[in-house]
Structures are given as structure tokens and as C-alpha cells.
C-alpha positions as MATLAB code, in Angstrom:
seq = 'XXXXXXXXXXXXXXXXXXXXXXXXXXXXXXXXXXXXXXXXXXXXXXXXXXXXXXXXXXXXXXXXXXXXXXXXXXXXXXXXXXXXXXXXXXXXXXXXXXXXXXXXXXXXXXXXXXXXXXXXXXXXXXXXXXXXXXXXXXXXXXXXXXXXXXXXXXXXXXXXXXXXXXXXXXXXXXXXXXXXXXXXXXXXXXXXXXXXXXXXXXXXXXXXXXXXXXXXXXXXXXXXXXXXXXXXXXXXXXXXXXXXXXXXXXXXXXXXXXXXXXXXXXXXXXXXXXXXXXXXXXXXXXXXXXXXXXXXXXXXXXXXXXXXXXXXXXXXXXXXXXXXXXXXXXXXXXXXXXXXXXXXXXXXXXXXXXXXXXXXXXXXXXXXXXXXXXXXXXXXXXXXXXXXXXX';
ca = [
      22.474  -20.853   19.565;
      19.301  -20.534   17.770;
      18.601  -17.221   19.217;
      22.141  -15.816   18.157;
      21.227  -17.136   14.714;
      17.749  -15.744   14.642;
      19.292  -12.294   15.254;
      22.193  -12.534   13.208;
      21.223  -14.071   10.027;
      17.524  -12.753    9.743;
      18.368   -9.051    8.792;
      21.906   -9.331    7.380;
      20.636   -9.764    3.903;
      21.592   -7.091    1.541;
      18.162   -6.792    0.227;
      17.129   -5.221    3.661;
      19.038   -1.977    2.597;
      16.058   -1.364    0.189;
      13.354   -0.763    3.166;
      14.988    2.491    4.841;
      15.852    3.683    1.168;
      12.264    3.385   -0.005;
      10.820    4.892    3.176;
      13.308    7.808    2.888;
      12.441    8.260   -0.595;
       8.685    8.401    0.272;
       9.063   10.605    3.277;
      11.257   13.310    1.191;
       8.518   13.183   -1.368;
       5.754   14.012    1.124;
       7.827   16.990    2.551;
       8.511   18.156   -1.007;
       4.472   18.572   -1.565;
       4.450   16.152   -4.460;
       1.407   14.584   -3.094;
      -0.427   18.153   -2.958;
       0.594   18.737   -6.546;
      -0.451   15.312   -8.007;
      -3.778   15.690   -6.534;
      -4.306   19.510   -7.625;
      -3.725   17.962  -11.190;
      -5.948   15.136  -10.773;
      -8.541   17.202   -9.263;
      -8.371   19.653  -12.387;
      -8.711   16.478  -14.855;
     -11.933   15.136  -12.956;
     -13.579   18.521  -11.890;
     -16.560   17.939  -13.909;
     -17.271   14.149  -13.109;
     -19.756   13.237  -10.533;
     -17.796   12.392   -7.461;
     -14.903   13.860   -9.380;
     -12.676   14.696   -6.304;
     -12.928   11.317   -4.960;
     -11.671    9.745   -8.283;
      -9.106   12.518   -7.983;
      -7.882   11.227   -4.788;
      -7.741    7.503   -5.918;
      -5.739    8.730   -9.106;
      -3.231   10.702   -7.129;
      -2.991    7.937   -4.462;
      -2.020    5.453   -7.294;
       0.531    7.760   -8.658;
       1.960    8.662   -5.234;
       1.988    4.974   -4.289;
       4.422    4.395   -7.084;
       6.997    6.262   -5.211;
       6.241    5.542   -1.389;
       5.979    1.837   -0.993;
       3.907    2.165    2.214;
       0.383    3.077    2.996;
       0.791    5.058    6.067;
       2.608    7.674    4.094;
      -0.147    7.919    1.534;
      -2.888    7.916    4.442;
      -1.128   10.833    6.187;
      -0.443   12.996    2.942;
      -4.108   12.717    1.635;
      -5.781   13.104    4.778;
      -4.243   16.761    4.876;
      -4.533   17.371    1.241;
      -7.638   15.639   -0.090;
     -10.154   15.612    2.874;
     -10.461   19.448    3.589;
     -10.858   20.027   -0.276;
     -13.506   17.534   -0.478;
     -15.386   18.756    2.286;
     -14.983   22.177    1.088;
     -16.746   21.185   -2.102;
     -19.917   19.660   -0.259;
     -18.894   15.858    0.328;
     -19.935   14.031    3.326;
     -17.087   13.642    5.927;
     -17.648    9.996    5.920;
     -16.841    9.732    2.105;
     -14.105   12.059    2.237;
     -12.205    9.979    4.934;
     -13.200    6.813    3.683;
     -11.811    7.363    0.093;
      -8.408    8.451    1.522;
      -8.175    5.535    3.919;
      -9.514    3.044    0.962;
      -6.930    4.475   -1.643;
      -4.007    4.590    0.579;
      -3.800    0.849    0.374;
      -2.637    1.061   -2.977;
       0.751    2.058   -1.715;
       0.922   -1.760   -0.498;
       0.279   -3.231   -4.021;
       1.673   -0.942   -6.692;
       5.554   -1.196   -6.656;
       7.751   -0.423   -4.641;
       5.874   -2.158   -1.919;
       7.326   -2.781    1.668;
       5.193   -5.850    1.821;
       6.275   -7.187   -1.410;
       9.874   -6.907   -0.114;
       9.042   -8.591    2.972;
       7.254  -11.456    1.296;
      10.206  -11.857   -1.124;
      12.448  -12.233    1.854;
      10.530  -14.541    3.609;
       9.758  -16.834    0.513;
      13.019  -16.343   -1.206;
      11.199  -15.081   -4.266;
      12.571  -12.279   -6.575;
      11.318   -8.713   -5.302;
      11.729   -7.446   -8.792;
       9.147   -9.973  -10.073;
       6.828   -9.310   -7.006;
       6.839   -5.599   -8.020;
       5.908   -6.470  -11.718;
       3.434   -8.818  -10.643;
       1.504   -6.024   -8.668;
       1.091   -3.590  -11.485;
      -1.916   -4.941  -13.006;
      -3.777   -5.872   -9.927;
      -3.056   -2.431   -8.532;
      -4.197   -0.717  -11.839;
      -7.331   -2.835  -11.664;
      -8.008   -1.875   -8.089;
      -7.795    1.596   -8.786;
     -10.121    1.327  -11.774;
     -12.502   -0.618   -9.616;
     -12.357    2.280   -6.914;
     -12.969    4.794   -9.725;
     -16.049    2.825  -11.006;
     -17.281    2.399   -7.598;
     -17.181    6.192   -6.704;
     -18.893    7.124  -10.056;
     -21.601    4.464   -9.114;
     -22.216    5.619   -5.659;
     -22.680    9.180   -7.119;
     -25.416    8.018   -9.170;
     -27.117    5.443   -7.114;
     -25.864    6.300   -3.519;
     -25.603    9.941   -3.602;
     -26.447   10.593    0.010;
     -23.312    8.611    0.783;
     -21.040   10.937   -1.271;
     -22.910   14.274   -0.613;
     -23.606   17.016   -3.038;
     -19.976   17.313   -4.134;
     -19.826   17.775   -8.036;
     -16.704   19.908   -7.940;
     -18.686   23.096   -9.157;
     -16.461   24.851   -6.399;
     -13.585   24.215   -8.550;
     -14.656   26.992  -10.637;
     -13.415   29.404   -8.048;
     -10.009   28.642   -8.904;
      -8.742   29.562  -12.489;
      -8.161   26.584  -14.473;
      -4.438   25.042  -14.777;
      -2.842   25.118  -18.160;
      -1.196   22.035  -19.573;
       1.874   23.399  -18.910;
       1.346   24.125  -15.275;
      -0.177   20.426  -14.888;
       3.194   19.151  -16.599;
       5.476   21.149  -14.256;
       3.345   19.661  -11.296;
       3.817   16.063  -12.631;
       7.220   16.317  -13.918;
       9.037   15.459  -10.446;
       7.088   12.409   -9.707;
       7.018   11.119  -13.263;
      10.911   11.331  -13.328;
      11.271    9.380  -10.119;
       8.860    6.747  -11.073;
      10.786    6.499  -14.368;
      14.206    6.283  -12.294;
      13.089    3.627  -10.085;
      10.666    1.536  -11.953;
      12.509    1.960  -15.036;
      15.713    1.116  -13.575;
      14.404   -2.125  -11.946;
      12.611   -3.234  -14.856;
      15.098   -2.269  -17.541;
      17.610   -4.484  -15.512;
      20.019   -1.540  -14.842;
      19.879   -1.968  -11.113;
      18.236   -4.137   -8.416;
      15.548   -2.889   -6.115;
      18.272   -1.951   -3.400;
      20.149    0.196   -5.711;
      16.880    1.695   -7.163;
      15.781    2.562   -3.684;
      19.131    4.629   -3.309;
      18.536    6.088   -6.826;
      14.990    7.034   -5.720;
      16.039    8.642   -2.413;
      18.677   10.508   -4.180;
      16.208   11.965   -6.566;
      13.738   12.666   -3.949;
      16.186   14.841   -2.128;
      17.017   16.705   -5.272;
      13.488   17.425   -5.638;
      12.817   18.372   -2.207;
      15.954   20.787   -2.522;
      14.765   22.103   -5.909;
      11.326   22.871   -4.654;
      12.908   24.726   -1.498;
      10.495   22.966    0.631;
      13.124   21.038    2.794;
      14.294   22.797    5.922;
      16.897   21.526    8.407;
      13.951   20.862   10.901;
      11.957   18.870    8.446;
      15.036   17.107    7.151;
      15.763   15.761   10.741;
      12.275   14.654   11.206;
      12.469   12.769    8.019;
      15.821   11.147    8.898;
      14.341   10.072   12.317;
      11.486    8.653   10.977;
      13.418    6.805    8.301;
      15.232    5.167   11.274;
      11.848    4.378   13.223;
       9.988    2.498   10.387;
      12.851    0.063    9.208;
      13.804   -0.577   12.812;
      10.446   -1.789   13.803;
      10.239   -3.913   10.933;
      13.567   -5.388   11.760;
      12.490   -6.273   14.955;
       9.469   -8.038   13.643;
      11.841  -10.189   11.093;
      14.150  -11.052   13.830;
      11.079  -12.233   15.708;
       9.455  -14.115   12.918;
      12.948  -15.754   12.395;
      12.821  -17.152   15.885;
       9.188  -18.268   15.393;
       9.819  -19.982   12.017;
      12.819  -21.778   13.646;
      10.757  -22.890   16.670;
       8.096  -24.115   14.503;
      10.475  -26.218   12.398;
      12.007  -27.788   15.540;
       8.437  -28.360   16.925;
       7.336  -30.361   13.710;
       4.176  -28.558   13.737;
       4.287  -27.659    9.987;
       4.962  -31.026    8.873;
       2.069  -32.391   11.146;
       0.022  -29.620    9.847;
       1.140  -30.437    6.303;
      -0.010  -34.147    6.512;
      -3.285  -33.278    8.245;
      -4.050  -30.729    5.375;
      -3.340  -33.511    2.597;
      -5.273  -36.020    4.628;
      -8.347  -33.595    4.952;
      -8.802  -33.556    1.126;
      -8.980  -29.782    1.069;
      -6.791  -29.547   -2.167;
      -4.929  -26.614   -3.299;
      -7.771  -24.399   -3.965;
      -9.249  -25.085   -0.236;
      -5.919  -24.505    1.384;
      -5.448  -20.914   -0.525;
      -8.888  -20.095    0.351;
      -8.409  -21.101    3.906;
      -5.302  -19.144    4.167;
      -7.010  -15.716    2.600;
      -9.735  -16.038    5.353;
      -7.369  -16.341    8.052;
      -5.300  -13.314    6.937;
      -8.487  -11.318    6.559;
      -9.629  -12.204   10.076;
      -6.214  -11.609   11.564;
      -6.267   -8.118    9.777;
      -8.927   -7.321   12.483;
      -6.399   -7.443   15.423;
      -2.801   -7.222   13.829;
      -0.765   -5.152   11.559;
       0.121   -6.040    8.113;
       3.696   -7.075    8.784;
       2.820   -9.179   11.785;
       0.090  -11.065    9.831;
       2.616  -12.105    7.113;
       5.223  -12.919    9.625;
       2.872  -15.213   11.467;
       1.063  -17.230    8.599;
       3.738  -17.652    5.818;
       6.053  -19.714    8.021;
       3.123  -22.058    8.631;
       1.517  -21.836    4.979;
       4.729  -22.265    3.129;
       5.819  -25.694    3.837;
       2.315  -26.970    3.001;
       2.253  -25.300   -0.523;
       5.741  -25.623   -1.523;
       5.108  -29.085   -2.598;
       1.830  -28.351   -4.413;
       3.317  -26.592   -7.243;
       1.501  -23.097   -6.346;
       2.837  -19.924   -7.953;
       4.627  -18.097   -5.233;
       4.513  -15.062   -6.873;
       0.813  -15.067   -7.539;
       0.318  -16.214   -4.037;
       2.262  -13.090   -2.971;
      -0.482  -10.775   -4.826;
      -3.363  -12.653   -3.146;
      -1.543  -12.239    0.385;
      -0.963   -8.595   -0.081;
      -4.508   -7.985   -1.211;
      -5.859   -9.745    1.682;
      -3.696   -8.013    4.110;
      -4.795   -4.702    2.709;
      -8.534   -5.634    3.418;
      -7.320   -5.885    7.057;
      -5.843   -2.247    7.054;
      -9.748   -1.051    6.781;
     -11.482   -3.372    9.118;
     -12.276   -2.869   12.603;
     -11.293   -2.767   15.443;
      -7.403   -2.362   14.275;
      -7.540   -0.976   10.800;
      -4.293    0.965   10.856;
      -4.862    2.964    7.953;
      -7.844    4.194    9.556;
      -6.343    5.144   12.830;
      -3.709    6.962   10.493;
      -6.263    8.990    9.138;
      -7.975    9.742   12.489;
      -4.451   10.740   14.127;
      -3.743   12.967   10.965;
      -7.037   14.831   11.196;
      -6.245   15.804   14.861;
      -7.955   15.697   18.151;
     -10.231   18.756   17.289;
     -11.802   16.877   14.479;
     -15.507   16.019   14.575;
     -14.889   12.989   12.357;
     -15.165    9.952   14.454;
     -13.538    6.511   13.925;
     -16.870    5.174   13.240;
     -17.211    7.408   10.521;
     -13.969    6.515    8.975;
     -14.692    2.808    9.239;
     -18.189    3.360    7.894;
     -16.571    5.295    4.929;
     -13.873    3.046    4.156;
     -16.274   -0.256    4.150;
     -17.250   -0.081    0.604;
     -13.706    0.193   -0.589;
     -12.951   -2.986    1.588;
     -15.719   -4.630   -0.351;
     -14.153   -3.522   -3.603;
     -10.802   -4.889   -2.582;
     -12.217   -8.165   -1.705;
     -13.859   -7.979   -5.220;
     -10.459   -7.688   -6.885;
      -9.096  -10.361   -4.560;
     -11.591  -12.920   -5.992;
     -10.824  -11.540   -9.452;
      -6.875  -12.203   -8.938;
      -7.761  -15.559   -7.455;
      -9.844  -16.650  -10.388;
      -7.608  -15.217  -13.084;
      -3.978  -15.668  -12.016;
      -2.701  -14.091  -15.358;
      -3.680  -10.903  -13.773;
      -0.755  -11.315  -11.525;
       1.673  -13.116  -13.872;
       0.956  -11.591  -17.329;
       3.942   -8.983  -17.310;
       6.348  -11.826  -15.965;
];
């Protein structure tokens, strides 16, 4: 009976419709070349700044994240777009792949985020509130990345290379009209999706539908969507949510088994008796999540830890929206850490078998960005208003 309930109830919620819709929107946007257009505009804006193409990659990834919701899509798109361009301009391969892997995780923090959707379902929190809570931390992380790249350019130039974007002079400068034309589709999609959610016009699931329709129209308008590529998009849209659904079913069964075993109650009593306090519990949870990030993917980490942690934290008055932001940032750090940093493996796979860039190069290049992310995690932990100010 429990098996039947786990399979039936776990994924019958209307909110799960948002997952394939946002995945479809992100894939259509990638096919339409909007990521490339965004990068070209950002590269134009930051072309004279030391480490400018690295900053442009972060800026483009931040904008692209606002319509994808999944880090894998960002990593794949900008590996193809930004890495060859940065290497052509004299940046080291290690830095080029590191900045792409590091900034790709913005897709999980800036709304719409599949991890926030998953967290909202598991904790019964408002997905819209979680999206809003991720905005300021996402912007802060983007700014910290940009400041870090600028600082490395001044005090650790050997890591970045000689790239100062002088080669950008080879291409004629884009006019303001050209830049606006390239940015218009992504700005419209962001306005439709996020404006609709925050303006109260429709819930996240319907926002995903509106975004997917808008992305389809943009792809057709740009004439970059063939029947073959559209079929690939549809197949991938089926693969990603179905794998997530299997994970959720497994997590539902897991949490029911935990409840039957009485382990959460016993563990909660042990934690209370240990005198750790709320701060100690949250710090311990963050450490466990970061360590699990070395061996598990992001969704699995959330599905394994939350059923144990929530019964302990429910009675302590912890703001679960703020906790959600902390959990997502901690999970993102795991996307960049060896041996199973999934963002790193996506970058390596996208580079292809002929690339001379090794996995060690990508992990080494992403390490400074993992450190910066840990700094932002500490900031959000010390100043909860970064997550709750807009609520």
C-alpha cells in the first residue's frame, strides 16, 4: 500500500507541470541562440575591462539563468559560445572553462530554478516566494564573481592569461540598436515569466507555459528551429523531467520509510539533547550537503537530506524560505567539487573528446568560484535579509 501511495501521490501535484515547461523553455532558448546573442552584447560592454570576457560570461549567464532554471543548459550553451572566444583572446584554458562552470550554477539560484521548485514541493513552501528569495543572493553571487575575476586579473594574472579583449577590436563595435535587438527576446521572456509571477497574474506552472510559448515564438521568429532540432528539444524535455519524477518517487518512499522507522523523531531528540542549537543544526546540515555534493547530484542531495532535517527544524521556528536559499547555494558548491561535479562533467562533455582541456583543468579553474560561492553562503547565513528582503 505504501509503494502505491508513494508512486501515486508523489508526482500527482499540479505544480510538477512547471518542470517540463521550464525545461522546454530553456532548451528552445538555447536552440534560438539567445545565449550567444547575450554573450556578444556582454562582451561588447566589458571589452575594455581587465578579464572582461570572463565578466561578460558571468553577466550573460546571469541573464540566461533567468529563463532556463537548470545549470546544465547554461554550462552546455556557454561552453560552446564563451570558451572558444576567451581562448582566442588569450585567456588560459583553465580560466575559460572554470568561469563557465562556475557561472553556470547561477541557473539554480536565479529564478526560475528547478531546485527551488523541488524544494518547495518537498517542504510545502510557496514556489513563487522561493523564486523571489533567490533574486538578491543570485545578484550578489554574480557581483562577487565579477569582483573576483577583476581581482584575479590584477593580482593573479597568470591564472587568467593575457586576455584584455584587445582582439575585440577585430569586430566592428555594435551599435546601441544592434545590442537592443539582440537583448530584446530575452528581456521580453523574462518580463513575461517573472513579471507574470511577481505581478500575481499567474502561478509558476502557468508562467512556465507562457514562457515555453514565448520561447517557441522567438525560435520561429529567428528561423533557428528546424524539425530535427525541435524533435531533439522535445525528446530532451521528456528525459529531464522523467528522471526528476523517478527521484521524487524514490524520495517519497524514502521519507515514508523514515517516518515508519521513527528515525526522525529519535534523531530530533538526540539533536535537542546534544545542545547544538538552531545555528549548530543548520551549520551541520550545510556541511553535510557540501560533502554529499562530492558524490551525488543536486536533486538527490535534496531528496536525501530534507526528509531527515525538516522534522528536526520544523519546531524551531526556522524560516524555511531562507533555509531553501542556503540549501540551494550549498548544493551548487557541490556542482563544482570533485569527484562528481556535474557542471564540470557537462563542460567536459560539451568540449568533446578532441579537446586538450582535462577534467583536472576544469576542476582547478572552477575552484576559485566554489570558494566565492562559499563566501556568499556565509553572507546569506549571517544576513538572512538578503533572502527575505523582497518577500
